N, C-alpha and C positions, 0 to 999 in steps of 0.2 A: 504494500500500500504506500509506503514511504517513497518508492520509486516513481509513483504517479504524481508526486509533488516536488516542487523546486523552491528554494528560498529566494529572497529578493536579489542577492548577489548573483546566483546562478541564472536567474531570469534575465537580469541586465546583461550578463555576458553573452547568453545565447541570443538574445534579441539584438545585441549590438547597440544598446542605448544605455543611458545613465540610470542609476537607481531612482533618481527623482522623476525621470520620465515614466518609469514603471509605476511609481507611487501615484503620479498624476493620472495615469491611465486607469489605475484601480479606483481612485476617487471619482473619476469621470464615468466609471461604469463600463469601460471598454474591455477590461479583463477582471476576472473574479479572483479574489484572494482571501485567505483566512489567517487571522492572527493567532499564533500559538506561542503563548508566553510573551516574549518581547520581539519575536521575529514574525515576518509575514511569509506565507507559503502560497504557491500558486499551482493549479493543476497543469500538468505538462501540455495537454491539448490546447489549453487557453494560451499558454506561452507560445506554442507553435503558431497559433493563429495570429498572435500579436507580432511575433518576429517576422512573419511573412506577409504582413499587411502591406498594401501598396504604399502607404505613407512611409513606413519604415524601410521598405525596399528602396524608395526614392532617396531617403536620407542616407542609406548605406551605399548607394550606387556612386561610384567614382565619377561617372559621366552624368552630370546634373541634367543635361538635355535628355538623355535616355531615361533617367529617373522621372522627369516631368512627363515624357511620353508614356511611360508605364502608368503613371497616375491618371493621365487623360484617358488612356485605354480602359483602365478600371472604371472610371466614371462613366464612360460610354456603355460598358458592360452592365453596370449596376442600373443605369437609366433604362436600358433596353429590357432588363429583367423586370424592373418595376412596371414598365409599360405593358409587358406581357401579362403580369399579374393583374393589373388593372383591367385589361381586356378580358381575361378569364373571369374576373369578378363581375364585370358588366354583363358578360354572356350568361352567367349564372343568375343574375338579377333579372335577366330578360330584356335588358336595355341595349344589347348588342346582338345583331343578327349575323349568322355565319355567311361569309362571302359566297360560298358555293350555293347556299340556299337561295340567296338573292338572285344569283345568276340563273339558277334553274327556273325560278319563278318568272324572270324576265324572258327567258327563252320560250317558256310555255305560253306566255302572253303574246309574244311575237308570232309563234306558230298558230295560236288560236285566231289572232287577227288575220293572218294570211289565209287560213281556212275559211273564215267568214267572208273575206274579200273574193276568194275564188267562188264561193257559194253564191255571192251576190251576182256575179257575172252570169252564172247559169240560170239564176232566178229571173233575170231581166231580159235575156236574149229572146225567148219565144214571144212574150207579150209585145216587146218593142218591134219585132218583125211584122206584127199585124197592125201596128199603128201607122197612120199617114199624116195626121195633123201634128205639126211641130209644137203647138201649145200643149196638146195632150201628152206628147212625149216628154216635154219639159216638166209638166206637173207630175207625171208618173216617176221620172227620174228623181225629182226633188223629194217626193214622198218616200221613195225607197231608200234614197241616200240618208235622209233624216232618220228613218227607222234603223238603218244600218249603223249610223254613227251613235245613236242612242244605245243600241245593243252593244256596240263595241266599247262605249264609255263605261258601261256597267261592269265589264270585265268578268273574270271567272270567280266564282265563290269557292273558298277553300273548304 
C-alpha cells in the first residue's frame, strides 16, 4: 500500500517542479493528497497525471515554442471533446437531431414531391387533350396546380 503513495519531495522530483508548486496544486484541487503526521503523501496515479499534464510538459520542455504548441494542441483536444459531449447531451435531451436522419427525411420529401409531380402530368394529359378553349385550359391548369401545391405543402406525416 505504501508503494501506491509518494511524499511531497518524491512528487516534486518526479513531476519536475518545486515542492511549493505541488502544494499549490493540492490546495487548488488539481491533485489529491493526505497529510500523515507532518508530511503530505500523494497517490502515484495522481502524481503521474500531474507530471504529464500539458502545462507541466510545457514548463519542462526545453523548446518553449514546442511546449506552447503542445499546450495549444491540448486545448484544441479538450475543446473538441467538450463539444462532442455537449452534442451527445443535446441529442439525449432531444434538442439535436442526427444528420443522417435529417438527410433521409429530406431525400424522402424530394422523392415524394417528384412522384407527385410525375403523377400530376399523367392526371392532366387526357383531360387537356379534349379541351379546345384556352380559358378552360387555363382554369383547369390553375385549379390542378393549386391542388397540387396545397398537397405538396402538407408534406408527408411521420
